[in-house]
All heavy atoms as an XYZ file, in Angstrom:
583
protein
N      25.797     -3.458     52.669
C      24.862     -3.817     51.525
C      25.462     -3.061     50.288
O      25.749     -1.842     50.385
C      23.503     -3.325     51.783
C      22.612     -3.565     50.605
S      20.835     -3.074     51.033
C      20.273     -4.616     51.561
N      25.694     -3.750     49.176
C      26.306     -3.153     47.982
C      25.284     -2.202     47.299
O      24.090     -2.344     47.345
C      26.626     -4.281     47.122
C      25.851     -5.469     47.581
C      25.525     -5.165     48.991
N      25.891     -1.216     46.681
C      25.047     -0.127     45.985
C      24.729     -0.766     44.550
O      25.531     -1.499     43.951
C      25.859      1.118     45.896
C      26.071      1.777     47.212
C      24.668      2.225     47.765
O      23.797      2.804     47.064
N      24.523      2.098     49.073
N      23.592     -0.363     44.098
C      23.108     -0.702     42.705
C      23.794      0.167     41.767
O      23.797      1.379     41.836
C      21.635     -0.551     42.596
C      21.022     -1.059     41.311
C      21.293     -2.453     41.063
C      19.498     -0.737     41.348
N      24.504     -0.464     40.788
C      25.243      0.296     39.693
C      24.259      0.710     38.649
O      23.723     -0.082     37.843
C      26.353     -0.571     39.185
C      27.143      0.159     38.160
O      27.144      1.440     38.181
O      27.826     -0.506     37.378
N      24.032      2.069     38.549
C      23.025      2.553     37.614
C      23.710      3.327     36.459
O      23.104      4.013     35.738
C      22.089      3.510     38.278
O      22.808      4.589     38.833
C      21.239      2.712     39.318
N      24.993      3.172     36.341
C      25.750      3.857     35.338
C      25.367      3.468     33.949
O      25.533      4.231     32.956
C      27.265      3.774     35.590
O      27.685      2.464     35.409
N      24.992      2.253     33.747
C      24.678      1.756     32.307
C      23.208      1.880     31.999
O      22.788      1.410     30.920
C      25.144      0.282     32.169
O      24.450     -0.504     33.172
C      26.637      0.180     32.428
N      22.461      2.349     32.934
C      20.928      2.343     32.662
C      20.608      3.272     31.480
O      19.763      2.876     30.621
C      20.182      2.757     33.859
C      20.024      1.693     34.877
C      20.769      0.508     34.989
C      19.067      1.670     35.950
N      20.418     -0.221     36.054
C      19.437      0.453     36.656
C      18.152      2.534     36.422
C      18.717      0.035     37.806
C      17.472      2.192     37.514
C      17.664      0.957     38.231
N      21.164      4.415     31.462
C      20.961      5.348     30.358
C      21.262      4.720     29.010
O      20.515      4.799     28.029
C      21.662      6.664     30.515
C      21.382      7.654     29.519
C      20.007      8.126     29.537
C      22.394      8.846     29.672
N      22.451      4.087     28.879
C      22.786      3.432     27.671
C      21.832      2.301     27.280
O      21.447      2.191     26.085
C      24.195      2.848     27.766
O      25.021      3.889     28.261
C      24.676      2.355     26.481
N      21.355      1.530     28.218
C      20.462      0.470     27.975
C      19.047      0.987     27.478
O      18.509      0.438     26.584
C      20.310     -0.437     29.206
C      21.534     -1.274     29.508
S      22.015     -2.313     28.162
C      20.637     -3.419     28.086
N      18.635      2.100     28.151
C      17.248      2.576     27.844
C      17.311      3.200     26.419
O      16.452      2.976     25.670
C      16.844      3.593     28.910
C      16.507      2.866     30.190
C      15.658      4.412     28.432
C      16.325      3.757     31.360
N      18.323      3.936     26.138
C      18.496      4.607     24.838
C      18.566      3.501     23.695
O      17.989      3.647     22.648
C      19.627      5.592     24.830
C      19.419      6.804     25.631
C      20.711      7.708     25.581
C      18.285      7.603     25.130
N      19.410      2.529     23.981
C      19.559      1.486     22.941
C      18.250      0.738     22.731
O      17.862      0.274     21.639
C      20.690      0.534     23.239
O      20.386     -0.179     24.509
N      17.473      0.520     23.826
C      16.154     -0.135     23.750
C      15.180      0.641     22.845
O      14.556      0.121     22.009
C      15.616     -0.318     25.176
C      14.236     -0.975     25.086
S      13.364     -0.893     26.601
C      13.064      0.864     26.788
N      15.194      2.016     23.107
C      14.320      2.868     22.301
C      14.673      2.859     20.823
O      13.930      2.812     19.953
C      14.287      4.286     22.904
C      13.345      4.481     23.981
C      13.828      4.943     25.194
C      12.051      3.993     23.954
C      13.006      5.072     26.290
C      11.140      4.200     24.956
C      11.645      4.749     26.176
N      16.030      2.936     20.583
C      16.514      2.849     19.265
C      16.159      1.582     18.480
O      15.678      1.556     17.356
C      18.030      3.157     19.219
C      18.669      3.104     17.865
C      18.197      4.322     17.002
C      20.215      3.119     18.024
N      16.298      0.433     19.215
C      16.013     -0.854     18.599
C      14.478     -0.952     18.358
O      14.088     -1.459     17.349
C      16.394     -1.951     19.654
O      17.816     -1.781     19.982
C      16.130     -3.336     18.960
N      13.610     -0.550     19.299
C      12.199     -0.518     19.119
C      11.814      0.305     17.901
O      10.891     -0.041     17.115
C      11.452     -0.111     20.314
C      11.403     -1.120     21.463
C      10.779     -0.533     22.750
C      10.694     -2.291     21.049
N      12.386      1.535     17.804
C      12.119      2.393     16.731
C      12.448      1.708     15.367
O      11.768      1.743     14.453
C      12.807      3.659     16.856
C      12.683      4.650     15.683
C      11.496      5.329     15.607
C      13.680      4.779     14.804
C      11.326      6.219     14.568
C      13.485      5.686     13.728
C      12.298      6.375     13.621
N      13.561      1.050     15.310
C      14.039      0.411     14.029
C      13.103     -0.769     13.677
O      12.658     -0.915     12.575
C      15.447     -0.080     14.143
C      16.448      1.215     14.144
C      15.927     -0.957     12.983
C      17.878      0.937     14.499
N      12.695     -1.536     14.701
C      11.817     -2.697     14.503
C      10.449     -2.165     13.935
O       9.941     -2.707     13.003
C      11.641     -3.472     15.768
C      12.931     -4.250     16.053
C      10.520     -4.482     15.670
C      13.020     -4.942     17.362
N       9.892     -1.178     14.592
C       8.647     -0.652     14.057
C       8.729      0.004     12.778
O       7.802     -0.132     11.917
C       8.084      0.410     15.112
C       7.381     -0.324     16.254
C       7.891     -0.127     17.580
C       6.174     -0.983     16.083
C       7.252     -0.650     18.623
C       5.594     -1.597     17.176
C       6.115     -1.558     18.446
N       9.816      0.613     12.481
C      10.017      1.164     11.025
C      10.120      0.029     10.081
O       9.520      0.169      8.953
C      11.283      2.021     10.969
C      11.135      3.337     11.810
C      10.158      4.262     11.216
O       9.969      4.414     10.049
N       9.324      4.831     12.064
N      10.672     -0.945     10.364
C      10.818     -2.091      9.466
C       9.481     -2.849      9.218
O       9.087     -3.230      8.159
C      11.804     -3.164      9.918
C      13.251     -2.722      9.821
C      14.166     -3.714     10.496
C      13.707     -2.506      8.351
N       8.699     -2.873     10.304
C       7.322     -3.450     10.209
C       6.447     -2.592      9.452
O       5.635     -3.074      8.523
C       6.817     -3.738     11.576
C       7.382     -4.997     12.255
C       6.529     -5.425     13.384
C       7.000     -6.705     13.981
N       6.795     -7.910     13.116
N       6.478     -1.339      9.695
C       5.582     -0.415      8.944
C       5.928     -0.326      7.461
O       5.078     -0.109      6.611
C       5.619      0.937      9.666
C       4.887      0.890     10.972
C       4.951      2.095      8.817
C       4.930      2.085     11.840
N       7.198     -0.401      7.134
C       7.646     -0.215      5.786
C       7.168     -1.358      4.856
O       7.286     -1.268      3.588
C       9.191     -0.140      5.695
O       9.735     -1.342      6.130
N       6.682     -2.423      5.403
C       6.230     -3.600      4.560
C       4.809     -3.322      4.024
O       4.438     -4.027      3.100
C       6.206     -4.849      5.449
C       7.543     -5.351      5.855
C       7.417     -6.646      6.665
C       8.837     -7.099      7.027
N       8.794     -8.286      7.856
N       4.107     -2.325      4.568
C       2.788     -2.081      4.063
C       2.830     -1.138      2.944
O       3.653     -0.209      2.835
C       1.898     -1.505      5.239
C       1.647     -2.448      6.342
C       2.352     -2.304      7.589
C       0.725     -3.463      6.209
C       2.129     -3.222      8.637
C       0.500     -4.333      7.233
C       1.137     -4.202      8.441
O       0.946     -5.026      9.420
N       1.918     -1.339      2.050
C       1.748     -0.457      0.799
C       0.655      0.615      1.165
O      -0.534      0.136      1.408
C       1.363     -1.249     -0.400
C       2.520     -2.079     -0.870
O       3.617     -1.725     -0.711
N       2.234     -3.287     -1.442
N       1.000      1.825      1.017
C       0.023      2.823      1.226
C      -0.296      3.591     -0.114
O       0.583      3.896     -0.863
C       0.499      3.871      2.269
C       0.563      3.355      3.627
C       1.846      3.020      4.200
C      -0.545      3.151      4.422
C       1.979      2.498      5.431
C      -0.344      2.572      5.738
C       0.839      2.295      6.227
N      -1.536      3.860     -0.303
C      -1.951      4.595     -1.501
C      -1.782      6.093     -1.188
O      -2.289      6.586     -0.289
C      -3.355      4.213     -1.969
C      -3.505      2.728     -2.241
C      -4.131      1.912     -1.367
C      -2.961      2.200     -3.405
C      -4.285      0.537     -1.674
C      -3.028      0.945     -3.789
C      -3.666     -0.004     -2.921
O      -3.823     -1.205     -3.179
N      -1.049      6.755     -2.124
C      -0.716      8.190     -1.821
C      -1.959      9.049     -2.217
O      -2.287      9.955     -1.523
C       0.434      8.620     -2.660
C       1.734      7.874     -2.094
C       2.393      6.898     -2.833
C       2.237      8.187     -0.847
C       3.504      6.245     -2.449
C       3.361      7.488     -0.371
C       3.989      6.569     -1.165
O       5.113      5.930     -0.706
N      -2.574      8.799     -3.333
C      -3.670      9.648     -3.813
C      -4.915      8.802     -4.048
O      -5.119      8.382     -5.221
C      -3.203     10.390     -5.082
C      -2.197     11.390     -4.854
O      -2.166     12.070     -3.768
N      -1.353     11.589     -5.814
N      -5.633      8.578     -3.022
C      -6.923      7.765     -3.327
C      -7.874      8.647     -4.063
O      -8.174      9.772     -3.762
C      -7.328      7.426     -1.851
C      -6.826      8.501     -0.956
C      -5.436      8.916     -1.633
N      -8.503      8.030     -5.008
C      -9.488      8.793     -5.778
C     -10.875      8.301     -5.435
O     -11.094      7.061     -5.283
C      -9.235      8.551     -7.317
C      -7.923      9.100     -7.731
C      -7.628      8.835     -9.284
O      -8.569      8.211     -9.857
O      -6.551      9.081     -9.747
N     -11.787      9.225     -5.380
C     -13.148      8.915     -5.039
C     -13.876      8.315     -6.263
O     -13.737      8.972     -7.330
C     -13.921     10.095     -4.569
C     -13.476     10.635     -3.228
C     -14.156     11.953     -2.886
C     -13.671      9.690     -2.149
N     -14.517      7.275     -6.033
C     -15.283      6.758     -7.173
C     -16.777      6.868     -6.858
O     -17.233      6.570     -5.731
C     -15.001      5.211     -7.418
O     -15.323      4.566     -6.165
C     -13.612      4.964     -7.691
N     -17.493      7.423     -7.837
C     -18.948      7.695     -7.585
C     -19.705      6.408     -7.916
O     -19.625      5.925     -8.987
C     -19.367      8.755     -8.465
O     -19.247      8.478     -9.790
N     -20.433      5.994     -6.916
C     -21.229      4.831     -7.039
C     -22.668      5.267     -7.106
O     -23.213      5.796     -6.181
C     -21.053      3.823     -5.876
C     -19.593      3.401     -5.791
C     -21.935      2.687     -6.023
C     -19.237      2.595     -4.609
N     -23.385      5.045     -8.250
C     -24.718      5.402     -8.356
C     -25.642      4.170     -8.351
O     -25.476      3.227     -9.134
C     -24.950      6.176     -9.715
C     -24.245      7.433     -9.802
C     -24.596      8.182    -11.071
C     -23.815      9.575    -11.114
N     -24.125     10.335    -12.318
N     -26.493      4.269     -7.347
C     -27.398      3.049     -7.262
C     -28.636      3.380     -8.140
O     -29.125      4.485     -8.222
C     -27.821      2.852     -5.826
O     -28.481      4.019     -5.355
C     -26.612      2.466     -4.950
N     -29.131      2.357     -8.807
C     -30.284      2.542     -9.675
C     -31.499      2.833     -8.864
O     -31.650      2.243     -7.695
C     -30.378      1.263    -10.505
C     -29.653      0.300     -9.709
C     -28.562      0.969     -8.913
N     -32.365      3.672     -9.361
C     -33.517      4.064     -8.649
C     -34.493      2.858     -8.722
O     -34.873      2.424     -9.893
C     -34.116      5.323     -9.162
C     -35.489      5.718     -8.652
C     -35.231      6.357     -7.331
C     -36.592      6.933     -6.802
N     -36.705      6.924     -5.370
N     -34.974      2.342     -7.602
C     -36.015      1.295     -7.605
C     -37.290      1.861     -7.318
O     -37.548      2.552     -6.324
C     -35.594      0.238     -6.616
C     -34.303     -0.454     -6.939
C     -33.947     -1.484     -5.912
O     -34.562     -1.595     -4.972
N     -32.851     -2.263     -6.212
N     -38.242      1.558     -8.181
C     -39.607      2.040     -7.964
C     -40.393      1.071     -7.102
O     -40.428     -0.170     -7.452
C     -40.334      2.238     -9.236
C     -39.798      3.334    -10.101
O     -39.296      4.288     -9.512
N     -39.830      3.274    -11.404
N     -40.826      1.527     -6.000
C     -41.601      0.679     -5.079
C     -43.091      0.991     -5.236
O     -43.433      2.096     -5.620
C     -41.127      0.910     -3.694
O     -41.212      2.209     -3.309
C     -39.670      0.386     -3.453
N     -43.945      0.037     -5.007
C     -45.326      0.289     -5.142
C     -45.987      1.464     -4.327
O     -46.847      2.181     -4.823
C     -45.996     -1.090     -4.781
C     -44.941     -2.019     -4.789
C     -43.678     -1.310     -4.591
N     -45.339      1.619     -3.170
C     -45.957      2.715     -2.242
C     -45.459      4.037     -2.620
O     -45.990      5.013     -2.119
C     -45.653      2.353     -0.829
C     -44.248      2.196     -0.475
C     -43.323      3.138     -0.247
C     -43.548      0.953     -0.485
N     -42.025      2.562     -0.048
C     -42.164      1.248     -0.130
C     -43.817     -0.440     -0.678
C     -41.168      0.299     -0.003
C     -42.902     -1.403     -0.548
C     -41.581     -1.029     -0.143
N     -44.470      4.211     -3.512
C     -44.023      5.457     -3.845
C     -45.083      6.203     -4.875
O     -45.176      7.424     -4.858
C     -42.664      5.446     -4.584
C     -41.581      5.264     -3.606
C     -40.289      5.154     -4.235
O     -40.136      5.215     -5.501
O     -39.216      5.097     -3.597
N     -45.746      5.454     -5.615
C     -46.747      6.066     -6.540
C     -48.060      6.290     -5.959
O     -48.897      6.943     -6.571
C     -46.815      5.184     -7.800
O     -47.185      3.856     -7.412
C     -45.443      5.068     -8.470
N     -48.363      5.684     -4.826
C     -49.683      5.803     -4.164
C     -49.640      6.867     -3.069
O     -48.539      7.073     -2.467
C     -50.123      4.479     -3.689
C     -50.278      3.416     -4.689
C     -50.709      2.118     -3.979
C     -50.860      1.004     -5.040
N     -51.229     -0.259     -4.363
N     -50.832      7.401     -2.901
C     -50.940      8.359     -1.762
C     -51.220      7.574     -0.504
O     -52.190      6.863     -0.450
C     -52.010      9.339     -2.008
C     -52.159     10.352     -0.987
C     -51.461     11.457     -0.765
C     -53.176     10.232      0.070
N     -51.878     12.062      0.381
C     -52.962     11.403      0.914
C     -54.208      9.396      0.451
C     -53.786     11.714      2.009
C     -54.992      9.732      1.480
C     -54.789     10.836      2.299
N     -50.479      7.822      0.518
C     -50.667      7.061      1.764
C     -50.762      8.065      2.879
O     -50.034      9.140      2.863
C     -49.593      6.020      2.075
O     -48.293      6.787      2.083
C     -49.490      4.942      1.054
N     -51.544      7.867      3.793
C     -51.737      8.777      4.901
C     -50.910      8.166      6.073
O     -51.164      6.946      6.468
C     -53.196      8.988      5.333
C     -53.318     10.004      6.412
C     -54.770     10.393      6.575
C     -54.959     11.454      7.642
N     -56.305     11.777      7.849
N     -50.086      8.966      6.794
C     -49.369      8.496      7.927
C     -50.077      8.956      9.131
O     -50.233     10.183      9.288
C     -47.921      9.022      7.845
C     -47.218      8.448      6.561
C     -47.184      8.604      9.079
C     -45.869      9.026      6.249
N     -50.451      8.051      9.953
C     -51.058      8.426     11.251
C     -50.010      8.537     12.319
O     -49.355      7.537     12.666
C     -52.144      7.306     11.634
C     -53.322      7.364     10.774
C     -53.403      6.509      9.718
C     -54.353      8.320     10.947
C     -54.540      6.500      8.831
C     -55.400      8.334     10.141
C     -55.523      7.422      9.072
O     -56.563      7.488      8.273
N     -49.861      9.660     12.830
C     -48.947      9.837     13.913
C     -49.603      9.491     15.212
O     -50.831      9.599     15.360
C     -48.448     11.330     13.988
C     -47.669     11.808     12.840
C     -47.406     13.252     12.927
C     -46.419     11.024     12.677
N     -48.810      8.998     16.185
C     -49.507      8.537     17.438
C     -50.174      9.818     18.161
O     -51.202      9.575     18.778
C     -48.288      8.066     18.318
C     -47.232      7.775     17.372
C     -47.476      8.650     16.192
N     -49.781     10.954     17.896
C     -50.356     12.150     18.618
C     -51.635     12.585     17.908
O     -52.472     13.192     18.502
C     -49.357     13.260     18.674
C     -48.253     13.058     19.658
C     -47.319     14.289     19.560
C     -48.597     12.714     21.024
N     -51.842     12.237     16.647
C     -53.004     12.616     15.926
C     -54.140     11.643     16.066
O     -55.276     11.910     15.608
C     -52.716     12.829     14.482
O     -52.396     11.559     13.876
N     -53.879     10.430     16.681
C     -54.959      9.478     16.918
C     -55.887      9.944     18.094
O     -55.439     10.609     18.948
C     -54.339      8.128     17.145
C     -53.610      7.405     16.068
C     -52.925      6.160     16.515
C     -54.548      7.199     14.897
N     -57.045      9.526     18.099
C     -57.961      9.845     19.224
C     -57.459      9.093     20.410
O     -56.786      8.074     20.366
C     -59.336      9.285     18.838
C     -59.076      8.344     17.705
C     -57.849      8.785     17.074
N     -57.706      9.710     21.572
C     -57.158      9.007     22.822
C     -57.808      7.677     23.080
O     -58.936      7.488     22.793
C     -57.539     10.056     23.909
C     -58.440     11.029     23.367
C     -58.410     10.913     21.876
N     -57.032      6.783     23.501
C     -57.435      5.408     23.735
C     -57.584      5.183     25.272
O     -56.619      5.387     26.023
C     -56.440      4.371     23.205
C     -56.793      2.983     23.422
C     -57.841      2.444     22.739
C     -56.082      2.262     24.332
C     -58.138      1.099     22.908
C     -56.408      0.920     24.543
C     -57.420      0.345     23.872
O     -57.806     -0.955     24.052
N     -58.828      4.853     25.701
C     -59.074      4.704     27.162
C     -59.461      3.303     27.470
O     -60.104      2.625     26.764
C     -60.112      5.684     27.628
C     -59.722      7.103     27.566
C     -60.282      7.964     26.651
C     -58.789      7.619     28.419
C     -59.878      9.288     26.550
C     -58.420      8.932     28.421
C     -58.970      9.770     27.471
O     -58.613     11.080     27.414
């Protein structure tokens, strides 16, 4: 039975990694990245709702009388 020749495997694996690296670098280089993103402050206008000006009582479930 003939032996498997593995002498070229290292060359093939290294060339594959190099090729993949170059391909990914070329693909990534097509994107535009912003170097210094600036924060923009967005202020939402205050909306007055009818229930904000009225006094309302909130009934918590534990403060209600027991229901049997």
